C-alpha positions in Angstrom: 3.7 -51.1 -12.3 3.2 -47.5 -13.4 0.3 -45.7 -11.6 0.1 -43.3 -14.3 -1.5 -45.5 -16.4 -4.4 -45.9 -14.1 -6.8 -43.6 -16.4 -5.9 -45.5 -19.7 -6.2 -49.0 -18.1 -9.9 -48.0 -16.6 -10.8 -47.4 -19.9 -10.8 -51.2 -20.7 -13.1 -51.6 -18.2 -16.9 -50.7 -17.0 -17.6 -47.2 -17.4 -16.2 -44.7 -14.6 -20.3 -43.7 -14.0 -20.8 -47.4 -13.3 -17.5 -47.7 -10.9 -19.0 -44.5 -8.9 -22.3 -45.4 -8.9 -21.6 -49.1 -7.9 -19.2 -47.6 -4.9 -21.9 -45.0 -3.9 -19.3 -42.1 -4.9 -19.6 -38.8 -6.8 -17.8 -39.1 -9.9 -15.6 -36.2 -8.5 -14.9 -38.2 -5.5 -13.9 -41.0 -7.7 -11.6 -38.7 -9.5 -9.9 -37.4 -6.9 -9.0 -40.6 -5.5 -7.5 -41.5 -8.5 -5.8 -38.3 -9.1 -4.6 -38.8 -5.4 -3.7 -42.5 -6.1 -1.3 -41.4 -9.3 0.2 -38.7 -7.5 1.3 -41.6 -4.2 -0.7 -39.5 -1.9 -2.0 -43.1 -0.4 -3.1 -41.5 3.0 -6.0 -39.9 0.9 -6.9 -43.1 -1.0 -9.5 -45.3 0.2 -7.9 -48.5 0.8 -10.5 -50.4 -1.1 -10.0 -48.7 -4.0 -6.3 -48.4 -3.5 -6.0 -52.2 -3.9 -8.7 -51.9 -7.2 -6.6 -49.3 -8.6 -3.5 -51.6 -7.9 -5.1 -54.8 -9.8 -6.1 -52.4 -13.0 -2.7 -51.2 -13.2 -1.0 -54.4 -12.7 -3.4 -55.7 -15.4 -4.8 -58.6 -12.6 -8.5 -58.3 -14.4 -9.6 -60.2 -17.8 -11.9 -58.1 -18.6 -14.8 -55.6 -17.3 -17.1 -58.1 -16.1 -14.5 -59.4 -14.0 -13.8 -55.8 -12.7 -17.7 -55.4 -12.0 -18.0 -58.5 -9.8 -15.0 -57.1 -7.7 -16.3 -53.6 -7.5 -19.7 -54.9 -6.1 -17.9 -56.7 -3.5 -16.0 -53.5 -2.4 -19.3 -52.0 -2.2 -20.1 -53.8 0.7 -16.7 -53.4 2.7 -16.6 -49.6 1.5 -20.5 -49.2 2.7 -19.9 -50.7 6.2 -16.6 -48.5 6.7 -18.8 -45.1 5.5 -21.6 -46.3 7.8 -18.9 -46.3 11.1 -17.2 -43.1 9.8 -20.7 -41.4 9.7 -21.4 -42.6 13.0 -17.8 -40.9 14.1 -18.2 -37.5 12.5 -21.8 -37.7 14.1 -20.9 -38.2 17.5 -17.7 -35.6 17.1 -20.6 -33.1 15.7 -22.7 -33.3 18.6 -19.8 -33.1 20.9 -18.7 -29.8 18.8 -22.3 -28.5 19.2 -22.7 -29.2 22.6 -19.4 -27.4 23.3 -19.9 -24.4 21.0 -23.6 -23.8 23.0 -21.9 -23.7 26.0 -19.2 -21.8 25.0 -21.6 -18.8 24.1 -23.9 -19.6 27.4 -20.7 -18.9 29.5 -18.6 -16.7 27.5 -20.2 -13.4 29.5 -18.6 -15.0 32.6 -15.4 -16.1 31.1 -11.9 -14.5 31.6 -10.1 -13.3 28.1 -7.9 -16.2 28.1 -10.6 -18.9 28.6 -12.1 -17.2 25.8 -9.2 -17.2 23.4 -8.4 -21.1 24.5 -12.3 -21.9 24.2 -12.2 -20.3 20.8 -9.2 -22.3 19.6 -10.4 -25.4 20.7 -13.8 -25.0 18.7 -12.0 -23.8 16.0 -9.5 -26.8 15.8 -13.0 -28.6 16.0 -14.4 -27.5 13.3 -11.7 -27.8 10.7 -11.0 -31.4 11.7 -14.9 -31.7 11.1 -15.0 -29.9 7.9 -11.8 -32.2 6.7 -14.1 -35.1 7.7 -17.5 -33.8 5.9 -15.5 -33.4 2.8 -14.6 -36.7 2.8 -18.0 -37.8 3.8 -19.6 -35.4 1.2 -21.6 -33.9 3.8 -22.2 -30.2 3.6 -21.6 -29.1 7.0 -23.3 -25.8 6.7 -26.4 -27.4 6.6 -25.7 -30.4 8.7 -27.4 -31.9 11.4 -27.1 -35.3 12.9 -30.3 -35.5 14.4 -32.5 -34.3 11.2 -33.8 -37.4 10.8 -35.2 -37.9 14.9 -38.6 -37.0 15.0 -39.2 -34.0 16.6 -43.0 -34.2 17.9 -43.1 -34.1 21.6 -45.3 -36.2 23.7 -47.6 -35.9 26.4 -46.3 -37.4 30.2 -49.7 -38.5 30.6 -51.1 -38.8 34.7 -53.3 -36.3 37.1 -51.5 -33.6 35.3 -50.2 -33.8 31.5 -47.0 -32.3 30.5 -44.0 -32.4 28.3 -40.7 -30.6 28.1 -38.2 -29.6 25.6 -34.6 -28.7 26.1 -32.4 -27.2 23.6 -28.8 -25.2 24.8 -30.8 -22.1 26.0 -32.9 -23.6 28.1 -35.6 -25.9 29.0 -39.3 -25.4 28.9 -42.0 -27.5 30.2 -45.7 -27.2 28.9 -48.8 -27.7 31.4 -52.0 -28.9 29.9 -54.2 -27.5 32.5 -56.2 -24.2 32.5 -54.4 -20.8 32.4 -55.7 -20.3 36.2 -54.9 -23.2 37.3 -51.4 -23.5 36.1 -50.2 -20.5 38.6 -50.8 -23.1 41.9 -48.3 -25.6 40.0 -44.5 -25.4 40.7 -42.1 -27.3 38.1 -39.2 -28.5 39.8 -35.7 -29.1 38.0 -34.4 -32.9 39.5 -31.0 -34.4 39.1 -30.1 -37.8 40.1 -27.1 -37.6 42.2 -25.9 -40.9 43.8 -29.1 -42.5 43.1 -31.1 -39.9 44.7 -33.0 -37.3 43.6 -31.6 -33.9 44.1 -34.2 -30.8 43.3 -31.8 -27.9 41.9 -34.6 -25.2 41.0 -38.4 -24.9 41.3 -40.5 -22.2 38.9 -44.2 -21.1 38.5 -46.0 -20.3 35.1 -46.1 -16.5 34.3 -49.5 -15.2 34.8 -51.4 -16.2 31.5 -49.1 -18.9 30.4 -49.2 -22.7 30.4 -45.2 -23.1 30.5 -42.6 -22.9 32.8 -38.9 -21.6 31.7 -36.4 -23.1 33.6 -33.8 -20.8 32.1 -30.9 -23.6 31.6 -30.3 -26.3 29.6 -30.4 -30.2 30.6 -27.8 -31.9 29.1 -27.3 -34.7 31.5 -28.6 -37.8 30.9 -29.9 -37.8 34.5 -32.0 -35.1 34.4 -35.9 -34.7 34.6 -38.7 -32.6 36.0 -41.8 -33.2 38.1 -44.5 -31.1 39.0 -45.8 -29.9 42.7 -49.2 -28.9 43.8 -51.6 -29.0 46.7 -54.9 -30.7 46.3 -57.3 -30.9 49.9 -54.5 -29.7 51.7 -51.7 -32.3 50.4 -48.5 -31.6 48.4 -49.0 -34.1 45.4 -46.0 -34.9 42.8 -46.4 -36.0 39.4 -43.4 -39.2 38.6 -40.0 -37.7 37.7 -40.2 -37.3 33.5 -37.0 -37.2 31.6 -36.7 -33.9 30.1 -36.3 -34.3 25.9 -33.6 -32.9 23.8 -32.8 -32.7 20.3 
């Protein structure tokens, strides 16, 4: 078979716009797969598209309608494959994003070698992400895997309502009491270690503030916070609440 005949033989099937739309591809992406197929760059051609192109150049389709039916079936395989790759991309992006923010947080404490090694690792991760983003038709400069996750905070109910938010810089705990009462409340940052709660920091809200800033991110799944205050001579605590992160 001669791959050079692909473009000519595709003209006897459904329009390329139909092929691209059916397979959930942009036309430039379809053209790129076709060019790579013709050039023999099979590693850059989707495996299902390659099978389709093989059938086209070997004249295994009787007409456009048969090609359409095959394309619809191929779509199911390709959509599933794309979803898997998208999930893998999101996981790798989150890992890169975490390491990038961690690098910036710790940069002032690093040796020169640690800075160079850390930056080299981040650069390699970013290059790999760019390649995958191109394949998935993602604009990596405007992308966040968690854009579809609701950002609305919700109160943890109890004797004292509170909620939290953590990003790569720090953690903030909001406290729903009057300003003059906030100064009497202590926020305790808690980690679970060997099944036990370990309090690693205590912070009080500043004057005229209804929040406490823990000054470090809480990336651990087992991390949380609780409120402590004194009422009628007794020390009281809220339950330990998980710390929300984007």
